[in-house]
C-alpha positions, 0 to 999 in steps of 0.5 A: 415126080421125082422120087428121093431115095434115103441111101444108108451109109454103113460104116465099119468103125474099125477101118472106117471103110463105108458102104458108100466107097465100097458098096460090096462090103459087108457088115457082121454083127456080134452078140454085144451089138457092135458090128465090123466088116467082114475084112476086120473080122478076119484080121482081128479073129486070127485065133478063135477068140478075141475081144470085141474092138469096142467094148472089150467082151470075149467074143467068138468069130463064129458068133459073128453074122450078118447084120439083118436089122439096120439098128444095132440094138435090135441085132442085140436084142434079137440075139439075147431073146434067142439066147434067153428063150433056149433055157426059157422055153415053158409053154402055157400048158406048164402052168397052173393058171394063165396069171402065172404064165403072164408073170412068166413071161413078164419075167422073160421080158424084164431079163431081156431088156435088163441084159439089152440095155446093161441094167442090173447085169451081174444080178440078172446073169445069177437069175438066169443060172439059177434058173437053168439048175431049178428047171434042168430037165424041163429045159432039156424036155422042151 
């Protein structure tokens, strides 16, 4: 019985090098979800910051990391979720009822979804800033 292996080929959008032509190539992903090979990251980021070659969002070289998931959208969501949960870190015991806690969790998911898929981004960012100001003490405590 022959087993067919599915080999996923990844290509750097900047230099067009693929994992087929260079099996040792490492793709790095940034906070906006776009990926570049390690060589291109080194070339683009000769200074500490530079715009993403695909979407022009200002980035820092230190924020690139090895891609963990095949789907770049999943990478982006995971990064956003980690950032949001640093501030939205309330626990169930911080609420008067389970319903209030569930509403809070739903709000967190809406924020992550909006930022991941570019929905009401400015409004969402303002909401996050407002939350940070109102909950500064609790954020630092948790």
